[in-house]
C-alpha positions, 0 to 999 in steps of 0.5 A, a space after each residue: 520525525 517521519 510517520 506513516 499513518 494507514 487508515 481506513 481499513 475495516 470488515 467488508 463482504 466478499 465482492 465489496 470495496 474498500 480504500 485505505 490511505 497512507 498519510 505521511 508526515 516529516 518528509 516530502 513525499 512528492 520525493 518518496 516512492 510509496 509501496 503498499 504490503 500485506 500480511 495474514 496471520 502466519 504469512 510473509 508479509 508481501 508486496 501488494 502495490 507501488 506507485 513512483 514518485 518519479 513518473 506515477 508508474 504503478 505496480 500490482 502483485 498478480 493477485 490483486 491486478 484488475 482489482 486494486 488501484 494505486 493512487 497518490 495525492 502529493 498536496 495531501 501527502 496521502 496515498 490511497 490503495 482501492 480495492 474493489 471485488 475483494 475476496 476472503 484471501 486479501 484478509 490481512 494488516 495492510 501496511 504502507 512504506 516509503 523509500 526516497 525516489 530510487 532507481 530500478 523501482 520496477 525490480 525491488 518495489 515488492 522487497 521489504 528491504 527496498 524500504 526506510 519507513 513503515 507504518 503500523 498498519 490497518 486491518 482488512 477483513 474480508 468475510 461474510 
């Protein structure tokens, strides 16, 4: 059974930092591309970042470039999203998702339909 479990969410002040983690079981994560999505109340779920299993390439949505960093530790079956300089508009539930190594990832990493497996999410709230 494939499971993705997010952790590390919480309340942080604007300008602060937070690291969320996605721990994967039931698959060999080395062969899976992992994405992070977020969904704020009343909004669509949007792709935030993705890391390739093939060559470690990373992708970010424009609003988080330069502030967020995605990384992976295959030995621990875990993918991280380091979030710095957080803003109130980053407030959302953050979800990780996995898909078996896929072609043309740069074209479709931000699409929900690309991914086969999803976690339950972790809440990130940025507020003073």
